[in-house]
N, C-alpha and C positions, 0 to 999 in steps of 0.2 A: 657516968655525961652519956645524958640521951644521945641517939644517933638521930640525923639528921632525915626526916619519911622520905624527902626526896632521894638521899643516895640508897634506902632501903629500896626501892620502885626499879631503880638502875642494876642494881644489884639481882633484883626480882628477874628483870626483861633479859637479861644476858645468860642465866642460867637458862632458862624456857625456850632461848635460842640454841644454845649449845645441845640442850637435848634433843631438839625437834630434829636438827642437823645428823645425830647419832642414830635417830629413830627413820627417818630416809634412807641412811646410807644401809641398813641393815635388813629395807625391805626392797632395795634396790637388785635385779634380775642378776642372776651369778652370770649370764652371758653376755651382759650389755658392754658395748665398748667405752675403756674409760678416757679413750684418747680422743673423743668427740669429734672423729673424720667420716665423711662424708662414705656410705658404699657405694661401690660398682655399680655403675649407669645400670639399667635394665633393657634389653633390647631384644628383639625379632631378629633371625635367623632365618635365610635361604640358601637354597647348594644353585648352583650354575649348573647349568643340565648344557646338554647339547641336540640340536631338532635340522632335520631337514627340511626346511622352508623355501617354499616358491619366494622367490624374488620379485617384489612389488615398488614401483617408484609413481606415487600421487604426485601431479603436475596441473597448474593451470594454463591454460593455452584455448587460442583460439581458430577458427574455421578458415581457411584461405583455401582459394580457387587456383587448382593446377595450370591454369591457363586464364590468361586475361589479358584484352587487345582492347585498345582506347585504339577505335576507328577515326582515322582523320585525312582529311582530302593530299593530294601528291601536288595537286595544281590549285591556285586559287580560281574558282566559279561560282557561278548563281543556283543554286538547288533548285532544280528542275521539277522531280519529285523524291518522296518517301516511301518506298516500296514494303514497308511492314509497321508494325505498332510497337510500342513500350509493353516490354516483358514479354515480348513474341520467341519461343525457340526457334534457333534460325541455324541455319545447316553452311557447312564449309562450301564456298563457290556461290551460294544466296546473295542477288541484287539486294541491295539495298539503300542506294542513293544512286539518281543519274545529275550530273551537273550539265547546263547551259552547254552542250558540244558547239555551237556555229561557230566562236572565232577559231579554235582549233583545227575545226574538218575546212575550212577555207584554209589555213595553214598549210593541213594534207593536201590539199588538192595544189595550192601551188608550189608544194614542193615534189609533188608526182607530175605536173606538168616541165616545170626546171629541169629535171632529173627525164623530161621524154625530149627536151630540146636537146639537152647536152647527146642522149641518145643518140638523136636523129646526126647532128655534127658528128662522132663520132662514127657513126657507122659510115657515112661519106667520105670522112679522113681513112678507113679503112681501105673501103672501095680505091679512093686515088693512089695510095701507098701498094695495090696491088698491081694497077693499074702501071705505074712508075718503074715497078720491079720489074714488069713483062719487057718494056721499051729499055730497059737498062740490056737486059738481056738479046736483045732486038741489035741493039747499038745506036736505038736514037737516044740516047739521054744519056748521059754521065753521072757517073754515080753518087756526086754529091748533093742531086737531088732527092734519092733515095732518102740519104739522110734527113732533110727538110721532111717528107714526106712523113716518115714514121717518127719523128717527132714530135710532128704536130697529132698525130695519131695516140701517141702513147699519153700526151699530154690532155685530150679529151677523155681518155678513158680515167685517168687517174679524176677528171672532174666529176666524170661519173659516178663512180665509185663516193665521192664527197655528197653530189646530190640524191643518191641514192640512201646513204646514212641520211641523213636531213629529212627524206619520206619516212625511214623507219622510226624515226625522233619524233615525227609528228603522229605516228601511226600509235605512238606508245602514249602521246599526250591523249590523244582522243579516246584511249581505252580507258586513263586516268578521268574520264568522263563518268563511267560504270564505276561504283565503289561496291565491293561484293565485302562479302565475310568471311573472312578466313579464318574461323575454327569454330567447330558445334558449341552453342550453348546459348545463354538467355540473355536478350538484349536488356539493356537498362533505358535510363529515362534519355530524352531527344534534348540536343542540343540546341536542335537549328528544323527548320519548317521550309516547305516550298516557298521560293521568294530568299529565303537568307543566304547571306555573304559569304562562303567557308573558305578558307587560306589554311595553308599550309601551317604559320604560327599563329594559330588561336590557342588562347591558352584551353580553352574547353574542347574537350572532343567532339565530334557528333554524335559519335554514340557509345558507351563503354558492353562488349560482351563479353560473359564470365560464365567458365565452364563448370559445370555442375554435376556431372558425373563422368569419371572416378571425382571425388575431392579430398581436402587432405586437411591435417588439423597441424599448427604449428604450436610449437612450445619449450619450454627450457629444461632442464634439468640441472641439481649442483655438480660439479666438478668431479667431485670425490665418487661419483657414479658412471664415470663416462666409463670407467676400465669394463664394468659388469655389462654396462649397457652393450659397449663394443663386442665382448667375447660374444654373448649372445645373440647377437646383430647376424655375424660373422657364420657361428654357427645352426644360422637358420631357426631358432627358439622364442624371437621377439614376438610379440603379441602386444596390441595396445587396444584398447576399449575407452569409451567415451559414454558415460551418463545423459541420457537422452530427455526430455523436458518429462516425458511422458512416463517417465521409470525404467525405461527398458535403455538396453546397453545394445552399443553397435561396435563391432571387434572388426579390425583393420590391420595392417602391419605397418613395419617402420622401414619408412623408404628413405629417408637422410639424415646424414649425420651431420652437423658442421666441421669446416676443417680445420678450426681453430677457439677456442676457449674466448670467452669474453672475457678480457681481464678486467674491466672495471666493475663485474658483476660475479664473477665467477660461476658462470653459467656455462652450458655448451645448448646450440640450438639443435633443436630435433622437429622430425614432420614423419607423420602419418598418414594412408592413403586408406582413403573407404569407398567405398559403395554407396552411389546415392541417388538411384533412381528413383526413388520416390519424391526427391529432391526436400527432404527433413534435414537432413546437414542445410546451413544457409550460412555465405561466406560473411564474414564479419561478427557473427555471433559467438558469444563465450565457452567454451567446452571444460567440462571435468575431464584431466587424462587419466588412466592408469596404464603403465608400462609395466608386462611380464616378463620379466630375463630371464625364464628358467627356473632351477630349483640351486639353492643353496646347502649344498650337503655340510652335516656336522656343524651346523651355526653354535654359538656359544650364547645361549640367551639367561637374562634375570627379568626378575619384577623392573618397570619402567623406573618405580620409585627407588630402586635399589641405586638407581645410576645417578650421583649427585655431578654438579658442575662447578669449580672454583675459578682463580685466574689464570690457572696452567692450564684449564681444561675440563673431560670429564676423568672421575674417580670414582671408584668403588670403598670401603670400609669392609677390608679381611677378615677375619677371624682366625689367628693362630690357636694352636695345640695348648700356650698358655692362657688362654680366652682373654689375649692382649691384642688391638685392633691393629692395624695399620694400612696408610694409606696407597692404596694401587692403580695404578693411571689406566683408563681401558679408553678406548677408541670406539665412541658411538656410531655403529653405521646408517640405524636407522631403527623408527621402534615400528612394529608391525604382530598384526592380532593380539595385542596385550605381552608384548614380548618388545623386550630392549635387545635389542641383537649386536653383539660388542665385537671386540676385537681386542686380545692383548692380558685373558685372563681365560684360566685352563680350567676342564670339565671339572664340577665336583669341588672347586672352591668353594666356604662358607665365605655368606655376605651380610652383612648387616641389612636387612628393608626396615626395621621398625623403630625408632628411637635414634636413628643416626644426628640427629641438632645438636645434641649435649659431646659427641666426639669430637675427640681429637688425635693426632698419632702417635698412639704407643701406650694408649692407658686400656687398664683393664674393664672387662664387661660381666654381667651376669648376662646370662642364656636366659629368655623367655621358654621354662618348658611345659608351662601349662597347654590345655587341649586346646586352648584358643586362639591359644600364638599359632600349634603346630598347623590347627587347620586354616589361618588365615597366608603361612606362608605358601604350604601347600597348594593352594586355591592361586596365590600371586602367581607361584613360577608356575601352573600349569596353562600349557597353548591351548587356544583356544580353536 
């Protein structure tokens, strides 16, 4: 009985498949893993180190005057003269405005006349009292008359004191007609001109005067930096600098730390004072601020890319002696000079710096010991 050609073809195909599988099995490398598992991930590592670093904090601030006065009238009056020009430098006590003083001068004269009249009556009553005392001693008058004369004299003395107080008040009002500068500074824009009616309740001031030299810069820093700034300020080692628009820097001193932390922003307000004789620093202008808070000795540093951030904060992958990585929480203080300054990690710890994306806590890794990896790790760990 003849076999079917189709059956012969199937038998031949099966034989070829078995033979091919056998050949590939013989040719396979002896060291090839048979389990099919992935090899440990390859990572680059670095070692934490300690450095003595200057403590710098960068911030954005604004230039503000140490003194600023909005000049306003004490009494209502018509502006008679303006004795300066907008933008002038003025001195303390310099006359700025004169108000029409005709009415208050008349009030002063009236108060003086009334005081003089009462003074004359008081003097007359005093003389009568003295004569009455003499007559009582001589027995020509009774003692009851003395009481009446003394009462009249004392009443007029009280009236004279009240009248004199009215005179003093009127003189003060006359003084208000001459408005002078309370500080040295630069005058701003004028809000009134001769003939304008000035009143104490006006919304706009007559003029604003701003002190330029010295001047200050106000800025904020995160609450976590407060302790370092406070300690350095108490030791007198703080120094603040700002970048000027011509590329230079100007150095000043920290002059103020606010007495409370802003709970809504988590920041603390500060001010620094700068010399400004050349009027280069202008109130209201933006300023880039750098605060030097001394030296932090023995700061533990890592390359910035070695410090990762997760839901619970910053951490690093620390490599153990068995080449297994462990998640190690750290506190990132700041990034400075291409170094991440951290707390919570010992000096000399081996930390993953490259290839951390695919890692998880407890897995084994293969450390890349190639010359290129070693060069990169050393470059990342070096302080600039």
